[in-house]
C-alpha positions as YAML, in Angstrom:
chain: A
units: angstrom
residues:
- id: 1
  name: MET
  ca: [106.37, 125.83, 113.16]
- id: 2
  name: HIS
  ca: [106.41, 122.64, 114.27]
- id: 3
  name: THR
  ca: [109.91, 120.69, 113.31]
- id: 4
  name: ILE
  ca: [108.95, 117.56, 112.16]
- id: 5
  name: SER
  ca: [112.75, 114.64, 112.44]
- id: 6
  name: CYS
  ca: [114.55, 112.51, 110.03]
- id: 7
  name: PHE
  ca: [116.32, 110.27, 110.45]
- id: 8
  name: ILE
  ca: [118.68, 108.68, 107.18]
- id: 9
  name: VAL
  ca: [119.89, 104.89, 107.28]
- id: 10
  name: GLU
  ca: [122.21, 104.48, 104.07]
- id: 11
  name: ASP
  ca: [125.40, 103.20, 103.35]
- id: 12
  name: ASP
  ca: [125.78, 104.66, 99.97]
- id: 13
  name: PRO
  ca: [127.32, 108.47, 100.27]
- id: 14
  name: GLN
  ca: [126.26, 109.69, 97.78]
- id: 15
  name: ALA
  ca: [122.62, 108.55, 98.27]
- id: 16
  name: PHE
  ca: [122.81, 109.74, 101.74]
- id: 17
  name: SER
  ca: [123.63, 113.56, 99.89]
- id: 18
  name: PHE
  ca: [121.81, 113.80, 97.59]
- id: 19
  name: ALA
  ca: [118.14, 111.93, 99.89]
- id: 20
  name: SER
  ca: [120.05, 114.83, 102.43]
- id: 21
  name: SER
  ca: [119.97, 117.60, 100.18]
- id: 22
  name: ILE
  ca: [116.46, 117.12, 99.11]
- id: 23
  name: ILE
  ca: [114.84, 117.19, 102.74]
- id: 24
  name: LYS
  ca: [117.21, 120.95, 103.30]
- id: 25
  name: ASN
  ca: [114.47, 122.36, 100.66]
- id: 26
  name: TYR
  ca: [111.63, 121.42, 103.73]
- id: 27
  name: LYS
  ca: [112.15, 124.47, 106.53]
- id: 28
  name: ASN
  ca: [110.43, 122.22, 108.70]
- id: 29
  name: ILE
  ca: [112.39, 119.15, 108.61]
- id: 30
  name: ALA
  ca: [115.48, 118.38, 110.26]
- id: 31
  name: VAL
  ca: [117.79, 115.80, 110.51]
- id: 32
  name: ILE
  ca: [118.96, 114.43, 113.12]
- id: 33
  name: GLY
  ca: [121.25, 111.77, 112.33]
- id: 34
  name: ASN
  ca: [122.28, 108.95, 110.04]
- id: 35
  name: SER
  ca: [124.26, 105.40, 110.09]
- id: 36
  name: SER
  ca: [125.40, 102.78, 107.58]
- id: 37
  name: SER
  ca: [124.52, 99.86, 109.53]
- id: 38
  name: ILE
  ca: [121.20, 99.12, 110.94]
- id: 39
  name: ASN
  ca: [122.64, 97.92, 115.19]
- id: 40
  name: GLU
  ca: [123.78, 101.18, 114.82]
- id: 41
  name: ALA
  ca: [120.97, 102.96, 113.15]
- id: 42
  name: ALA
  ca: [118.47, 100.80, 115.88]
- id: 43
  name: GLU
  ca: [120.03, 101.69, 118.95]
- id: 44
  name: LEU
  ca: [120.13, 105.63, 117.43]
- id: 45
  name: ILE
  ca: [116.87, 106.00, 116.51]
- id: 46
  name: LYS
  ca: [115.65, 104.27, 119.99]
- id: 47
  name: LYS
  ca: [117.18, 107.53, 121.62]
- id: 48
  name: LEU
  ca: [116.60, 110.46, 119.33]
- id: 49
  name: LYS
  ca: [113.41, 109.31, 118.33]
- id: 50
  name: PRO
  ca: [112.49, 110.50, 114.82]
- id: 51
  name: ASP
  ca: [109.28, 111.17, 113.35]
- id: 52
  name: PHE
  ca: [110.77, 109.68, 110.15]
- id: 53
  name: ILE
  ca: [113.46, 107.82, 108.83]
- id: 54
  name: ILE
  ca: [114.97, 107.14, 104.99]
- id: 55
  name: LEU
  ca: [115.25, 103.00, 105.33]
- id: 56
  name: ASP
  ca: [118.15, 101.54, 102.31]
- id: 57
  name: VAL
  ca: [116.77, 97.79, 101.83]
- id: 58
  name: PHE
  ca: [119.83, 96.62, 102.20]
- id: 59
  name: LEU
  ca: [122.32, 97.27, 104.00]
- id: 60
  name: THR
  ca: [125.85, 95.87, 104.15]
- id: 61
  name: ASP
  ca: [125.40, 94.35, 107.46]
- id: 62
  name: GLY
  ca: [122.23, 93.05, 106.78]
- id: 63
  name: ASN
  ca: [118.42, 94.44, 105.80]
- id: 64
  name: ALA
  ca: [115.29, 96.39, 106.25]
- id: 65
  name: PHE
  ca: [113.47, 93.22, 107.39]
- id: 66
  name: GLU
  ca: [116.03, 91.98, 110.07]
- id: 67
  name: PHE
  ca: [115.77, 95.75, 110.71]
- id: 68
  name: LEU
  ca: [112.80, 95.61, 111.96]
- id: 69
  name: PRO
  ca: [112.17, 93.33, 114.57]
- id: 70
  name: LEU
  ca: [114.83, 95.65, 116.54]
- id: 71
  name: PHE
  ca: [112.50, 97.26, 118.00]
- id: 72
  name: ASN
  ca: [109.13, 96.43, 120.24]
- id: 73
  name: ALA
  ca: [107.55, 99.31, 118.90]
- id: 74
  name: ILE
  ca: [107.52, 101.26, 115.05]
- id: 75
  name: GLU
  ca: [106.86, 104.78, 116.48]
- id: 76
  name: PHE
  ca: [108.05, 105.80, 113.33]
- id: 77
  name: LYS
  ca: [107.04, 106.77, 109.85]
- id: 78
  name: ILE
  ca: [109.24, 105.11, 106.88]
- id: 79
  name: ILE
  ca: [110.79, 105.39, 103.86]
- id: 80
  name: PHE
  ca: [112.01, 102.48, 101.81]
- id: 81
  name: THR
  ca: [114.56, 102.56, 99.55]
- id: 82
  name: THR
  ca: [116.05, 99.96, 97.86]
- id: 83
  name: SER
  ca: [118.44, 99.31, 93.96]
- id: 84
  name: TYR
  ca: [116.76, 95.77, 93.80]
- id: 85
  name: ALA
  ca: [114.04, 96.11, 91.70]
- id: 86
  name: LYS
  ca: [112.60, 91.89, 91.80]
- id: 87
  name: TYR
  ca: [113.61, 92.09, 95.72]
- id: 88
  name: ALA
  ca: [110.08, 92.05, 98.13]
- id: 89
  name: ILE
  ca: [107.77, 93.94, 95.59]
- id: 90
  name: ASP
  ca: [105.11, 91.85, 96.60]
- id: 91
  name: ALA
  ca: [105.17, 92.13, 100.01]
- id: 92
  name: PHE
  ca: [105.35, 95.94, 100.32]
- id: 93
  name: LYS
  ca: [102.52, 96.67, 97.37]
- id: 94
  name: PHE
  ca: [100.36, 93.95, 99.28]
- id: 95
  name: SER
  ca: [100.79, 95.90, 102.47]
- id: 96
  name: ALA
  ca: [99.96, 99.35, 101.04]
- id: 97
  name: ILE
  ca: [103.75, 100.78, 101.35]
- id: 98
  name: ASP
  ca: [105.31, 102.93, 99.00]
- id: 99
  name: TYR
  ca: [108.67, 102.40, 98.23]
- id: 100
  name: LEU
  ca: [111.38, 104.62, 96.25]
- id: 101
  name: LEU
  ca: [113.94, 102.74, 93.36]
- id: 102
  name: LYS
  ca: [116.96, 103.63, 93.38]
- id: 103
  name: PRO
  ca: [118.29, 105.80, 91.53]
- id: 104
  name: TYR
  ca: [114.55, 107.71, 92.43]
- id: 105
  name: GLU
  ca: [114.54, 111.02, 90.98]
- id: 106
  name: GLU
  ca: [113.79, 114.25, 93.42]
- id: 107
  name: LYS
  ca: [110.19, 114.28, 93.19]
- id: 108
  name: GLU
  ca: [110.25, 110.74, 93.37]
- id: 109
  name: LEU
  ca: [111.88, 111.39, 97.41]
- id: 110
  name: THR
  ca: [109.41, 114.63, 97.28]
- id: 111
  name: THR
  ca: [106.49, 112.65, 97.47]
- id: 112
  name: ALA
  ca: [107.53, 110.46, 99.75]
- id: 113
  name: ILE
  ca: [108.12, 113.55, 102.40]
- id: 114
  name: ASP
  ca: [104.91, 115.31, 101.58]
- id: 115
  name: LYS
  ca: [102.50, 111.82, 102.08]
- id: 116
  name: VAL
  ca: [105.01, 111.29, 105.30]
- id: 117
  name: LEU
  ca: [104.50, 114.86, 106.70]
- id: 118
  name: ILE
  ca: [100.36, 114.11, 105.95]
- id: 119
  name: ASP
  ca: [100.29, 110.87, 107.67]
- id: 120
  name: ILE
  ca: [102.09, 111.76, 110.39]
- id: 121
  name: ASN
  ca: [99.50, 111.12, 113.39]
- id: 122
  name: LYS
  ca: [97.95, 108.97, 111.75]
- id: 123
  name: THR
  ca: [98.99, 105.32, 113.66]
- id: 124
  name: ASN
  ca: [97.60, 102.35, 110.97]
- id: 125
  name: HIS
  ca: [101.78, 102.07, 110.24]
- id: 126
  name: GLU
  ca: [102.19, 99.25, 111.98]
- id: 127
  name: SER
  ca: [99.13, 97.03, 110.94]
- id: 128
  name: GLN
  ca: [100.93, 97.46, 107.32]
- id: 129
  name: LEU
  ca: [104.27, 97.13, 108.07]
- id: 130
  name: SER
  ca: [103.43, 93.50, 110.54]
- id: 131
  name: THR
  ca: [101.39, 92.77, 107.10]
- id: 132
  name: LEU
  ca: [105.34, 93.65, 104.94]
- id: 133
  name: MET
  ca: [106.46, 91.57, 107.81]
- id: 134
  name: HIS
  ca: [104.30, 88.76, 107.02]
- id: 135
  name: ASN
  ca: [105.13, 87.93, 103.51]
- id: 136
  name: ILE
  ca: [108.33, 88.82, 103.70]
- id: 137
  name: SER
  ca: [109.28, 85.98, 105.94]
- id: 138
  name: HIS
  ca: [106.41, 83.60, 105.10]
- id: 139
  name: LYS
  ca: [107.36, 83.63, 100.81]
- id: 140
  name: ASP
  ca: [106.04, 79.78, 100.21]
- id: 141
  name: GLN
  ca: [102.69, 80.12, 102.44]
- id: 142
  name: SER
  ca: [99.69, 82.66, 101.79]
- id: 143
  name: LYS
  ca: [100.57, 86.92, 101.36]
- id: 144
  name: LYS
  ca: [98.64, 88.71, 103.41]
- id: 145
  name: ILE
  ca: [97.45, 92.19, 101.93]
- id: 146
  name: VAL
  ca: [96.20, 95.62, 102.98]
- id: 147
  name: LEU
  ca: [93.33, 96.63, 102.50]
- id: 148
  name: LYS
  ca: [92.16, 100.22, 103.53]
- id: 149
  name: ASN
  ca: [88.46, 102.43, 103.13]
- id: 150
  name: THR
  ca: [88.02, 105.53, 105.83]
- id: 151
  name: ASP
  ca: [86.35, 103.48, 108.66]
- id: 152
  name: ALA
  ca: [89.35, 101.10, 108.82]
- id: 153
  name: ILE
  ca: [92.24, 99.23, 107.76]
- id: 154
  name: HIS
  ca: [91.45, 95.51, 107.13]
- id: 155
  name: VAL
  ca: [94.48, 92.93, 106.66]
- id: 156
  name: VAL
  ca: [93.77, 89.34, 105.01]
- id: 157
  name: ASP
  ca: [94.82, 86.73, 103.58]
- id: 158
  name: ILE
  ca: [94.17, 86.27, 99.39]
- id: 159
  name: LYS
  ca: [93.45, 83.12, 100.23]
- id: 160
  name: ASP
  ca: [90.17, 83.92, 101.80]
- id: 161
  name: ILE
  ca: [89.24, 86.29, 99.06]
- id: 162
  name: LEU
  ca: [86.61, 84.54, 96.77]
- id: 163
  name: TYR
  ca: [85.92, 87.95, 94.02]
- id: 164
  name: ALA
  ca: [86.85, 91.50, 93.94]
- id: 165
  name: LYS
  ca: [84.23, 93.93, 92.20]
- id: 166
  name: SER
  ca: [84.98, 96.97, 90.31]
- id: 167
  name: ASP
  ca: [82.46, 99.44, 91.32]
- id: 168
  name: ASN
  ca: [83.99, 102.59, 88.79]
- id: 169
  name: ASN
  ca: [86.54, 103.79, 90.54]
- id: 170
  name: TYR
  ca: [86.33, 101.52, 93.23]
- id: 171
  name: THR
  ca: [86.31, 97.55, 94.40]
- id: 172
  name: SER
  ca: [84.17, 95.77, 97.03]
- id: 173
  name: PHE
  ca: [85.92, 92.51, 98.14]
- id: 174
  name: LEU
  ca: [83.40, 89.71, 98.65]
- id: 175
  name: LEU
  ca: [85.72, 87.41, 101.24]
- id: 176
  name: THR
  ca: [84.57, 83.33, 101.65]
- id: 177
  name: ASN
  ca: [82.73, 83.96, 105.42]
- id: 178
  name: ASN
  ca: [80.22, 86.79, 103.23]
- id: 179
  name: LYS
  ca: [82.38, 90.06, 104.50]
- id: 180
  name: SER
  ca: [82.38, 92.52, 101.94]
- id: 181
  name: ILE
  ca: [84.82, 95.18, 102.29]
- id: 182
  name: LEU
  ca: [84.54, 98.70, 100.04]
- id: 183
  name: VAL
  ca: [88.51, 100.33, 98.49]
- id: 184
  name: SER
  ca: [88.76, 103.39, 96.95]
- id: 185
  name: LYS
  ca: [91.35, 101.97, 94.37]
- id: 186
  name: PRO
  ca: [90.02, 101.13, 90.79]
- id: 187
  name: LEU
  ca: [89.97, 96.70, 89.85]
- id: 188
  name: LYS
  ca: [92.78, 96.97, 87.79]
- id: 189
  name: SER
  ca: [95.90, 97.57, 90.62]
- id: 190
  name: TYR
  ca: [94.23, 94.58, 92.43]
- id: 191
  name: ASP
  ca: [94.43, 92.56, 89.34]
- id: 192
  name: GLU
  ca: [98.37, 93.48, 88.66]
- id: 193
  name: LYS
  ca: [98.84, 92.40, 92.11]
- id: 194
  name: LEU
  ca: [96.97, 89.38, 92.77]
- id: 195
  name: ARG
  ca: [97.20, 88.11, 89.36]
- id: 196
  name: ASN
  ca: [100.22, 85.47, 90.09]
- id: 197
  name: HIS
  ca: [98.57, 84.08, 92.61]
- id: 198
  name: ASN
  ca: [95.48, 82.35, 91.14]
- id: 199
  name: PHE
  ca: [93.54, 84.52, 90.47]
- id: 200
  name: LEU
  ca: [92.29, 85.81, 87.06]
- id: 201
  name: ARG
  ca: [90.39, 89.26, 85.24]
- id: 202
  name: VAL
  ca: [87.18, 86.96, 83.81]
- id: 203
  name: HIS
  ca: [85.64, 89.99, 83.56]
- id: 204
  name: GLN
  ca: [85.84, 94.09, 83.07]
- id: 205
  name: SER
  ca: [84.41, 93.92, 86.06]
- id: 206
  name: TYR
  ca: [85.64, 90.79, 88.42]
- id: 207
  name: LEU
  ca: [89.03, 89.52, 89.31]
- id: 208
  name: ILE
  ca: [87.81, 86.02, 90.80]
- id: 209
  name: ASN
  ca: [90.31, 83.20, 93.27]
- id: 210
  name: LEU
  ca: [90.29, 80.49, 91.01]
- id: 211
  name: ASN
  ca: [91.05, 78.44, 94.00]
- id: 212
  name: TYR
  ca: [87.00, 78.07, 94.57]
- id: 213
  name: ILE
  ca: [85.80, 77.28, 90.91]
- id: 214
  name: SER
  ca: [82.77, 75.13, 91.15]
- id: 215
  name: SER
  ca: [81.61, 74.72, 87.69]
- id: 216
  name: PHE
  ca: [81.22, 76.51, 84.68]
- id: 217
  name: ASN
  ca: [77.75, 77.19, 83.03]
- id: 218
  name: LYS
  ca: [78.67, 77.10, 78.76]
- id: 219
  name: ARG
  ca: [74.83, 78.00, 78.12]
- id: 220
  name: ASN
  ca: [74.57, 81.87, 80.63]
- id: 221
  name: GLU
  ca: [79.34, 82.23, 80.08]
- id: 222
  name: GLU
  ca: [79.85, 82.18, 83.68]
- id: 223
  name: VAL
  ca: [81.59, 81.10, 86.73]
- id: 224
  name: VAL
  ca: [80.28, 79.68, 89.33]
- id: 225
  name: LEU
  ca: [82.13, 79.93, 92.69]
- id: 226
  name: ASN
  ca: [82.10, 78.29, 96.42]
- id: 227
  name: GLU
  ca: [78.60, 76.84, 94.46]
- id: 228
  name: LYS
  ca: [76.42, 79.45, 94.47]
- id: 229
  name: HIS
  ca: [78.15, 82.93, 93.41]
- id: 230
  name: ALA
  ca: [77.31, 82.86, 89.64]
- id: 231
  name: ILE
  ca: [80.13, 85.37, 87.71]
- id: 232
  name: PRO
  ca: [80.13, 86.81, 84.51]
- id: 233
  name: VAL
  ca: [82.88, 85.97, 82.01]
- id: 234
  name: ALA
  ca: [83.85, 88.36, 78.94]
- id: 235
  name: GLN
  ca: [84.08, 86.30, 75.71]
- id: 236
  name: SER
  ca: [87.56, 88.19, 74.88]
- id: 237
  name: ARG
  ca: [88.40, 86.03, 78.35]
- id: 238
  name: LYS
  ca: [86.81, 82.83, 78.53]
- id: 239
  name: LYS
  ca: [89.55, 81.03, 76.86]
- id: 240
  name: ASN
  ca: [92.42, 81.75, 78.75]
- id: 241
  name: LEU
  ca: [89.44, 80.00, 82.26]
- id: 242
  name: LEU
  ca: [88.67, 77.34, 80.48]
- id: 243
  name: ALA
  ca: [92.70, 76.70, 79.47]
- id: 244
  name: TYR
  ca: [92.48, 76.93, 83.79]
- id: 245
  name: ILE
  ca: [89.78, 73.79, 84.22]
- id: 246
  name: ASP
  ca: [91.66, 71.85, 81.44]
- id: 247
  name: GLU
  ca: [93.96, 71.61, 82.96]
- id: 248
  name: LEU
  ca: [93.42, 71.04, 86.14]
- id: 249
  name: PHE
  ca: [91.62, 67.51, 84.84]
...
């Protein structure tokens, strides 16, 4: 059986011991090193070339977003851990990268490790990391979001999303350039990610970008986006939409 190598970047001795004890349950995973410093960790990882690392977002001498640029290429998978519930949560979600909120349960880390083992040979991790870094370093600018399906990984600027439509357990995104992207996640998950970025769920099946409202047809109870896309508005959600439109004047 091929041995998978792991490196742990953690400055909390208790957290390091806990993670190490969980990894010992995997006969095919070996912890080949650890460090509590971002610079030392970077040098050791370049030398040891682990298959994946467990990375605490905040260390005493810096954070994960200062650590990642120390590499010309990220050739290892990453399991992020953090004690800060609010920090960068949107950035992680938008980049489709999971993270563990400390203190985490054993089951949470084993789930993350199992996902790493499944994805160990996939090469899509770097595009997700670049999206994460963009969203961290451009806090006041438009965010980018990763939309994954079986064919490709799409990195999309959220300002270019016209609307998202529910299709059972799938979601179809229409972009301003008329490109359509179908992803295998329900609309609810994107509603939670985008609602604080000027998106509104106007119908059980539709999430719209409020920046593209052209008009609201009272007779048909439809909101028109970009002068040509008529989206139905549910009676229960009309009040929130009209309140937004009223604030424009």
